[in-house]
Structures are given as structure tokens and as C-alpha cells.
N, C-alpha and C positions, 0 to 999 in steps of 0.2 A: 401554265407553261412551265416547263422544266428545261433549264439550260444544261445541255449534256456536255458541250465543249465550247470554249471561246478562246480565240487567238487574236493577238494584236501585233501589228507590224507598222510602226509609225502612226499614220492617221487612218489606217485600214483595220477594221474589226470584222472577223468572221465568227458566226455563231451557229452552232448546230443545236436544235431544240426539238422538244416533243410537246405536243399540245393534246390534252384530253378534253374533248368538246362534245357537244350534242349538235346533230344536224338540225338546222332550222326547220326544214320541211317535215321531218319525221320524228324528231326528238331522240333518234337513235344515238347512243354513245359511241364515239369513234376516236381513234388515235391517229394523229397526223405527225409526220416528221417534217421539219423545216430547216432550211439553210438561209441565213441572212448575211449579206455582205454590205458593209457600210463604210463610208468615208466621213470622218469627223474633222471639222475645221472650226476653230473658235469655240470649241465646246458644244457645237451643234451638229446634227446630222446634215451633211452637205449633199450626199448622194446615198441611195440605198436600193438594193436589189434583193428579192427573196423568192423562194420557191417552196411549195408544200407538196407532200405526197400523202395521200390517204391510204392508211394501212387497212387491209381487210383480214378478217379472221379466216382460217383455213376452211371453215364450213360454209363460207359465203361463195356463191357461184362465180362472181366476176373477180378475176385476179387483179391485184394492185398494179397500177402502172409504174414503170421504173423498176428499180431494184433496191434491195437492202442487203448489205453484206455485214455479217457479224464475225468478228475475229475474237478468238478466245482461247 
């Protein structure tokens, strides 16, 4: 996992991350983008929500779900 961005506001933490993993079924190497939102209380995660998006290379037939915007 690579943490790309992380923001804290009081007890709330937002993290944008990239994971380079292998698919369990096929062993194929893939890249996933994730967003995690957490509420920390008493030094522990009290609540947590996350979502992941599987990126596909341009030569793969099925398009990735969702969207990716790059500003530069």
C-alpha cells in the first residue's frame, strides 16, 4: 500500500491510497485505488468506511468502473 494523501480534521481521517496486489483467482498483478474515511476516538478506530476501484490497463477489454481524474 502507498498512501498518496492523508488529511485530518479533528477526529476524522481521510486517506487516498494505492495498492499493488495480485488477484487471488488468477495471480494477475493489478493496481487498485482506495479511499478510506475513519473516525478515531480514544486512540482507536471508532468507525470506518472505504471503497476501492480496480484500475485496468488500456489493452484490457473491460473498462474500469468509476472515474479517475489526474490534474497536473
